[in-house]
C-alpha positions as CSV (number, residue, x, y, z in Angstrom):
1,M,0.4,-0.3,0.1
2,S,1.3,3.4,-1.1
3,K,1.7,6.1,1.2
4,L,-0.9,8.3,-0.5
5,E,-3.4,5.1,0.0
6,R,-2.3,4.8,3.4
7,T,-3.4,8.7,4.3
8,R,-6.8,8.0,2.4
9,E,-7.6,5.3,4.4
10,E,-6.6,7.0,7.6
11,L,-8.6,10.1,6.8
12,A,-11.6,7.5,5.8
13,T,-11.5,6.3,9.4
14,F,-10.7,9.4,10.9
15,L,-14.1,11.1,9.6
16,K,-16.2,7.9,10.8
17,T,-14.9,8.3,14.2
18,R,-15.5,11.9,14.6
19,R,-18.9,11.7,13.0
20,E,-19.9,8.6,15.0
21,R,-18.9,10.5,18.4
22,L,-21.6,13.0,18.0
23,S,-25.1,13.0,18.4
24,P,-27.8,14.8,16.6
25,A,-28.6,16.7,20.4
26,D,-24.8,18.4,20.1
27,L,-25.5,20.0,16.5
28,G,-29.2,21.0,17.6
29,L,-31.0,18.4,15.4
30,P,-34.0,16.6,15.9
31,T,-33.3,13.5,18.0
32,G,-36.3,11.8,17.2
33,G,-36.3,8.2,15.7
34,R,-33.9,5.0,16.0
35,R,-30.5,4.8,14.4
36,R,-28.7,1.9,12.8
37,T,-25.5,3.1,13.9
38,P,-24.4,5.6,16.8
39,G,-23.6,9.4,15.9
40,L,-24.3,11.7,12.8
41,R,-25.8,10.3,9.4
42,R,-23.4,11.5,6.6
43,E,-26.2,13.1,5.4
44,E,-26.3,15.5,8.6
45,V,-22.8,16.3,8.3
46,S,-22.7,17.0,4.5
47,A,-25.7,19.7,4.9
48,L,-24.2,21.1,7.6
49,S,-20.9,21.5,6.0
50,G,-22.1,22.8,2.5
51,V,-21.6,20.1,0.3
52,G,-23.2,17.1,-1.4
53,L,-23.7,13.7,0.2
54,T,-22.2,11.9,-2.8
55,W,-19.2,14.1,-2.4
56,Y,-18.7,13.5,1.0
57,T,-19.3,10.1,0.9
58,W,-16.6,9.8,-1.3
59,L,-13.9,11.4,1.1
60,E,-15.1,9.3,3.9
61,Q,-14.3,6.3,1.5
62,G,-11.0,7.6,1.1
63,R,-11.6,8.2,-2.3
64,D,-9.3,10.1,-4.4
65,I,-10.7,13.7,-4.4
66,Q,-9.7,17.4,-3.8
67,A,-11.1,19.1,-0.6
68,S,-10.7,22.7,-0.1
69,S,-9.4,24.8,2.9
70,T,-12.9,26.7,3.1
71,F,-14.7,22.6,3.1
72,L,-12.1,21.4,5.6
73,D,-12.9,24.4,8.0
74,N,-16.2,24.1,7.7
75,L,-16.4,20.2,8.4
76,A,-14.0,20.9,11.4
77,K,-16.3,23.0,13.1
78,T,-19.4,20.8,12.1
79,L,-17.6,17.7,13.8
80,K,-16.4,20.1,16.7
81,L,-12.7,19.5,16.1
82,D,-10.3,20.8,18.3
83,A,-6.9,22.4,17.4
84,A,-5.3,19.3,17.3
85,E,-8.1,17.4,15.3
86,R,-8.2,20.2,13.0
87,R,-4.5,20.0,11.9
88,H,-4.4,16.3,11.6
89,L,-7.8,16.4,9.0
90,F,-5.9,19.3,7.0
91,L,-2.6,17.1,7.0
92,L,-4.7,13.8,6.1
93,A,-6.7,16.0,3.3
94,H,-4.2,18.3,2.2
95,N,-0.9,17.4,3.1
96,R,-0.2,20.8,4.5
97,L,-1.0,22.6,7.9
98,P,-4.0,24.8,8.1
99,A,-3.8,28.6,8.8
100,E,-4.1,29.0,12.8
101,P,-6.8,31.1,13.8
102,G,-5.4,33.9,15.9
103,K,-7.4,33.9,19.7
104,T,-6.4,35.6,22.6
105,F,-6.5,33.6,25.5
106,C,-6.1,34.6,29.3
107,Q,-5.9,31.3,31.3
108,V,-2.5,29.7,32.4
109,Q,-1.7,26.3,33.2
110,P,-0.7,25.5,36.9
111,L,2.5,24.0,35.2
112,I,3.8,26.6,33.6
113,L,3.1,29.0,36.6
114,R,5.4,26.8,38.6
115,L,7.6,26.5,36.0
116,M,7.9,30.8,35.7
117,N,7.9,31.0,39.6
118,D,10.9,28.3,39.8
119,L,12.7,30.7,37.2
120,S,13.4,33.2,39.7
121,P,15.5,34.8,40.2
122,H,15.3,35.3,36.6
123,G,12.3,37.6,35.7
124,A,9.7,35.5,33.9
125,F,6.4,36.4,32.8
126,V,4.0,34.9,30.3
127,L,2.4,36.6,27.3
128,N,-1.0,36.3,25.0
129,L,-1.2,36.9,21.5
130,R,-2.5,40.4,22.4
131,W,0.7,40.9,24.5
132,D,-1.4,41.0,28.1
133,V,0.6,39.6,30.7
134,L,-1.1,36.9,32.4
135,A,1.2,35.6,34.9
136,F,5.0,37.3,36.5
137,N,7.5,36.3,38.7
138,S,8.9,38.9,41.5
139,P,12.0,39.7,39.4
140,A,9.9,40.5,36.4
141,D,7.7,42.8,38.2
142,Q,10.9,44.7,39.5
143,L,11.9,45.2,36.0
144,F,9.1,46.1,34.4
145,G,6.7,47.0,37.4
146,F,3.6,44.9,36.3
147,D,2.1,44.8,39.7
148,S,1.5,48.9,39.5
149,H,-1.3,48.1,36.8
150,P,-4.7,46.6,37.3
151,A,-4.5,43.0,35.8
152,N,-7.2,44.2,33.2
153,Q,-5.0,47.2,32.5
154,R,-1.5,44.8,32.6
155,N,-0.5,45.2,28.7
156,L,2.8,45.0,28.0
157,L,2.7,46.8,24.6
158,W,0.2,49.6,26.7
159,M,2.7,50.0,29.3
160,L,5.6,50.3,26.7
161,F,4.4,53.6,25.4
162,T,2.1,54.9,28.4
163,D,3.8,53.7,31.7
164,A,6.3,57.1,32.2
165,S,8.3,55.0,35.0
166,L,8.8,51.9,32.5
167,R,10.1,54.4,29.8
168,E,13.0,55.9,32.4
169,R,13.9,52.3,33.2
170,L,14.5,51.3,29.8
171,H,17.8,52.4,28.7
172,N,17.4,54.0,25.3
173,W,13.7,53.5,25.4
174,K,13.0,54.7,21.6
175,N,15.3,52.1,20.1
176,Q,13.8,49.4,22.4
177,A,10.5,50.4,21.8
178,I,10.7,50.3,18.2
179,Q,12.0,47.1,18.3
180,M,9.2,45.5,20.7
181,L,6.8,47.0,18.3
182,S,8.0,45.7,15.1
183,S,7.9,41.9,17.3
184,F,4.5,42.6,18.0
185,R,3.3,43.5,14.5
186,R,4.2,39.7,13.7
187,D,1.6,38.5,16.3
188,Y,-0.6,41.0,15.1
189,A,-0.5,39.4,11.7
190,L,-1.8,36.1,13.2
191,A,-5.2,37.8,14.9
192,T,-5.9,40.9,12.3
193,Q,-10.0,40.1,12.6
194,E,-9.6,40.0,16.6
195,S,-11.5,43.1,17.8
196,D,-9.9,43.1,21.4
197,I,-6.1,43.6,19.2
198,Q,-7.6,46.0,17.1
199,A,-9.2,48.2,20.0
200,L,-5.7,47.8,21.3
201,V,-3.9,49.4,18.4
202,T,-6.6,51.8,18.1
203,N,-6.4,53.0,21.5
204,L,-2.7,53.4,21.1
205,Q,-2.8,55.3,18.4
206,K,-5.3,58.2,19.9
207,T,-3.0,58.0,23.0
208,S,0.7,57.6,21.9
209,P,1.8,60.0,19.0
210,D,5.3,57.7,19.2
211,F,2.9,54.5,18.8
212,R,1.0,56.2,15.7
213,E,4.0,57.2,14.0
214,W,6.5,53.9,14.4
215,W,2.9,51.4,13.5
216,N,2.7,53.1,10.2
217,R,6.1,52.1,9.0
218,H,5.0,48.6,9.2
219,D,8.7,47.2,9.9
220,V,9.0,43.6,11.5
221,H,11.4,42.2,13.5
222,A,12.1,39.0,13.7
223,P,14.4,38.1,16.9
224,C,11.8,37.3,20.2
225,H,15.2,37.3,21.9
226,G,18.3,39.6,22.8
227,T,19.5,41.8,25.1
228,K,17.7,44.9,26.6
229,T,19.1,47.3,29.2
230,F,17.4,48.9,32.4
231,T,18.4,51.7,34.5
232,I,18.3,50.0,38.4
233,N,19.4,52.4,41.0
234,E,21.0,54.8,38.7
235,Q,23.2,51.6,37.0
236,N,22.6,50.4,33.8
237,I,22.2,46.8,34.1
238,A,21.9,44.4,30.7
239,F,19.5,41.3,30.7
240,E,19.6,38.6,28.2
241,H,16.2,37.4,27.2
242,T,14.2,34.8,25.0
243,S,10.7,33.6,24.5
244,M,10.0,30.0,24.4
245,T,6.4,28.9,23.5
246,V,4.5,27.1,26.0
247,D,0.7,26.3,24.6
248,A,1.0,26.5,20.6
249,D,-3.1,26.2,20.7
250,R,-3.1,29.4,22.7
251,H,-0.4,31.5,21.4
252,L,0.7,31.7,24.7
253,R,4.7,32.4,25.3
254,L,7.3,32.3,28.2
255,V,9.4,35.5,28.5
256,V,12.5,35.3,30.6
257,Y,15.0,37.9,31.6
258,A,18.5,36.9,32.8
259,R,21.2,39.6,34.1
260,K,23.8,39.3,31.6
261,D,27.4,38.2,33.1
């Protein structure tokens, strides 16, 4: 059996098992009448996904047909696939990964919190796609002053352009702010349709002339690591920093600042 044949066979089995685990009630369909097999019928899946029954049947039988990205997204929603299952569906049907939806999340797993705290005396904090600071340890608070902001206003980009004390602590603030803003633009590109990120950018454009000017340059900075210098007790102290993805599905990353020797 060729690799392509195995992939089609796996796709057929995957779709069948995902269909059978759902009930009509899960999708708001009538539940009356007896069913010979568990789960949804093929005609229900095809109708809800916007394709004909014959075409969907061929797909579930593993026949050599091409499925569009739009249909696969509709099918993933109909079958209530999670992020991992959605990627698996695209790989089986398309042999390539789908575009990931950019969503902002606000919950951090306990293990990530424990890891963050265990990194002390190095500063560490968790960011989501919008750059909300979801959690931080004491050394990170000493650098950025996170605790001086209410939790619902604790956004690193907002602080960077509106917090006068942070501006004073960041040595050569202008260069560092421009670099951080261009890094944020990569995350913004993932979530341009999300209203909360759009609102953040809109408010900063109204609040900060510097943000408005630099945002309109459309600069993009690739690295999420490097060196930043903070002025602490009238001394300039350099910190190396890097970020690590800790939850790819939710676009959460752990940022670490370690004093440079």
